[in-house]
Every structure is written in structure tokens, then in C-alpha cells.
C-alpha positions as CSV (number, residue, x, y, z in Angstrom):
1,X,10.6,-14.7,-2.3
2,X,11.0,-11.7,0.2
3,X,11.5,-8.3,-1.0
4,X,14.0,-6.2,1.1
5,X,11.8,-4.6,3.4
6,X,11.0,-8.3,4.7
7,X,7.6,-8.7,3.3
8,X,6.5,-11.7,0.9
9,X,4.3,-11.1,-1.9
10,X,0.9,-12.4,-1.3
11,X,-2.8,-12.3,-2.6
12,X,-6.1,-12.1,-0.7
13,X,-9.3,-13.5,-2.3
14,X,-12.8,-12.2,-1.5
15,X,-15.5,-14.2,-3.1
16,X,-19.0,-12.7,-3.0
17,X,-22.2,-14.2,-4.1
18,X,-25.5,-12.6,-5.8
19,X,-26.2,-11.4,-2.4
20,X,-22.7,-9.3,-2.1
21,X,-21.9,-11.9,0.9
22,X,-18.7,-12.9,1.2
23,X,-16.9,-16.4,1.0
24,X,-15.4,-17.2,4.5
25,X,-13.3,-20.0,5.5
26,X,-12.3,-22.2,8.8
27,X,-8.9,-22.8,8.8
28,X,-8.3,-26.7,9.2
29,X,-8.2,-27.7,13.0
30,X,-8.6,-24.2,14.2
31,X,-11.5,-22.1,14.9
32,X,-10.0,-19.3,12.9
33,X,-12.0,-17.8,10.1
34,X,-10.3,-15.9,7.3
35,X,-10.5,-15.1,3.2
36,X,-8.3,-17.1,1.1
37,X,-4.8,-15.9,0.5
38,X,-1.6,-17.3,-0.5
39,X,2.0,-16.5,-2.1
40,X,3.0,-15.4,-5.4
41,X,5.2,-17.7,-6.6
42,X,8.7,-16.6,-9.1
43,X,7.5,-15.6,-12.1
44,X,3.7,-15.3,-11.5
45,X,1.5,-12.2,-12.0
46,X,-0.8,-11.4,-8.7
47,X,-3.9,-12.4,-11.0
48,X,-2.1,-16.3,-12.2
49,X,-1.5,-16.4,-8.3
50,X,-5.0,-15.6,-7.6
51,X,-6.2,-18.2,-9.7
52,X,-4.0,-20.8,-8.8
53,X,-5.0,-20.2,-4.8
54,X,-8.2,-20.1,-5.5
55,X,-8.1,-23.5,-6.8
56,X,-5.8,-24.9,-4.3
57,X,-7.5,-23.6,-1.3
58,X,-11.6,-23.4,-2.5
59,X,-11.5,-26.0,-5.6
60,X,-12.9,-23.2,-7.9
61,X,-11.7,-22.8,-11.7
62,X,-11.4,-19.4,-13.4
63,X,-14.8,-20.0,-15.4
64,X,-16.5,-20.5,-11.8
65,X,-15.9,-16.9,-10.9
66,X,-15.7,-12.7,-12.5
67,X,-13.2,-10.9,-11.3
68,X,-14.9,-7.5,-10.2
69,X,-11.9,-5.5,-8.9
70,X,-8.3,-5.4,-7.0
71,X,-6.6,-3.1,-4.9
72,X,-4.5,-0.8,-6.7
73,X,-1.4,-1.1,-4.5
74,X,0.3,-3.5,-2.1
75,X,-1.3,-3.7,1.5
76,X,1.0,-5.0,4.5
77,X,0.7,-6.2,7.5
78,X,3.1,-7.6,10.2
79,X,3.3,-11.1,11.4
80,X,4.0,-11.8,15.2
81,X,7.8,-13.4,15.8
82,X,5.4,-16.3,17.6
83,X,3.6,-16.8,14.5
84,X,6.4,-17.4,12.0
85,X,8.8,-20.3,11.3
86,X,12.3,-19.7,13.4
87,X,13.9,-20.3,10.0
88,X,12.4,-17.2,8.4
89,X,12.3,-15.1,11.5
90,X,15.4,-13.0,10.5
91,X,14.6,-10.7,7.5
92,X,10.8,-11.9,7.4
93,X,8.2,-9.4,8.9
94,X,5.0,-10.3,7.0
95,X,3.0,-10.2,3.9
96,X,2.1,-7.4,1.3
97,X,-0.6,-8.5,-0.5
98,X,-2.8,-7.4,-3.8
99,X,-6.5,-8.1,-3.1
100,X,-9.1,-9.4,-5.5
101,X,-12.7,-9.1,-5.1
102,X,-14.5,-11.8,-7.2
103,X,-18.3,-12.8,-8.0
104,X,-18.9,-16.7,-7.7
105,X,-20.7,-17.2,-11.0
106,X,-20.8,-20.9,-10.6
107,X,-22.8,-22.7,-7.7
108,X,-22.2,-23.1,-4.0
109,X,-21.6,-27.0,-4.7
110,X,-18.7,-26.1,-7.0
111,X,-16.7,-25.0,-4.1
112,X,-14.3,-28.0,-3.3
113,X,-12.2,-27.4,0.2
114,X,-10.2,-30.6,-0.6
115,X,-9.1,-29.8,-4.2
116,X,-5.3,-30.0,-3.1
117,X,-3.4,-32.5,-1.0
118,X,-3.0,-30.0,1.5
119,X,-6.4,-28.3,2.5
120,X,-6.5,-25.1,4.0
121,X,-10.1,-24.8,5.2
122,X,-12.2,-27.4,6.9
123,X,-15.6,-25.5,6.6
124,X,-17.0,-22.4,5.1
125,X,-20.0,-20.0,5.1
126,X,-21.0,-17.2,3.6
127,X,-21.0,-14.1,5.6
128,X,-22.3,-10.3,5.5
129,X,-19.7,-8.1,3.6
130,X,-18.9,-5.8,6.5
131,X,-17.5,-8.5,8.7
132,X,-17.2,-8.4,12.6
133,X,-13.3,-7.5,12.9
134,X,-13.3,-9.1,15.9
135,X,-13.6,-12.4,14.1
136,X,-10.3,-11.8,12.1
137,X,-7.1,-12.3,13.6
138,X,-5.5,-9.5,15.0
139,X,-2.7,-8.4,13.1
140,X,-4.8,-8.9,9.9
141,X,-7.4,-6.5,10.8
142,X,-6.2,-3.3,9.4
143,X,-5.5,-4.9,6.0
144,X,-8.9,-6.6,5.9
145,X,-10.9,-3.1,6.5
146,X,-8.6,-1.7,4.1
147,X,-9.3,-4.2,1.4
148,X,-13.0,-4.5,2.3
149,X,-13.3,-0.5,1.8
150,X,-11.2,-0.3,-0.9
151,X,-13.0,-3.0,-3.0
152,X,-16.5,-2.1,-1.8
153,X,-16.9,0.1,-4.9
154,X,-17.0,-2.7,-7.3
155,X,-19.9,-4.2,-5.7
156,X,-23.0,-4.4,-7.6
157,X,-25.7,-2.3,-6.2
158,X,-28.8,-4.5,-5.0
159,X,-32.1,-3.2,-5.7
160,X,-32.4,0.4,-5.7
161,X,-30.3,0.9,-2.4
162,X,-26.6,1.7,-2.5
163,X,-24.3,-0.7,0.0
164,X,-22.5,0.9,2.7
């Protein structure tokens, strides 16, 4: 399901804990860390896709999280041709994403990276909200920055200090 501009609809998921740290997943057999994300299937709303991807990639169910916020508009990034499958290179340019900010209401042990037959991650950790963008693959950095900036307003404040 690629739009006329060549972008595939997708959701990005930022999961936070009670310390406002974010879930950071390591891609299977790679030294690449990222937020969970995945395509929106035909007939799905972004929220339905988010819950499906949350379970497939992280093993969490809707009752393990609370939605704190979502981005207002689509955020786009282009995928370099060397990263896309040969058969999709013609019209495919990249992803357009709606990002969700979630609060983990369950426990760390509820995370199950092998909940699906095709795991996306083989390790995970909590990371500070304002992640080092050098850790993000170059073509996704701008979208990550925009999503984190737009969603930061939904983070609960800790103590009396506002978050940056």
C-alpha cells in the first residue's frame, strides 16, 4: 500500500517507563538500535496498526500500555535505494509515519521479543528520552527528532522540574 508519492503508511512507537526513559530495540543480528515501527495494513487505522506492531515486535498487549499522545500529521523519510528491495524501487521512496507515545503500565518482564515467528529485535534497553541521534540510522534521524520533539509535551513531569 504505497501512496501516489511513493511513501508506505507506517506507525512509529515510542514506549516510555515511569522515569520517562524510552524503549530502545536492537535489530536482529545487527548493531542497529531503533524504536518499534511497522506498516499499516489495508483497512487498519494507525492505532490498530500500532497495537498489532506493539505485540508483534515487543510482545506487549493493549493493557500493558497507555497512549499518552500521537503526532498530528504524517512524518516522512526517504529510504536510500541500497536499502530497499529491488522489486519495490520503482515507485517506492520511503515511509510516512504516525508516531505514538506510550507509557508502559505493565512490567519490564511483560516485554517478549519473541512473541511472533519473525522477531525484529534480539535485545532491548531503556534509554534517556533525548537519545543521541548518532545512534539512529542516518536517513531516520530527522523523523526521530521531529517525533520526539512533538511528543515531549505529553510526557508527565517528574517532580517539580519540567523536562527539556
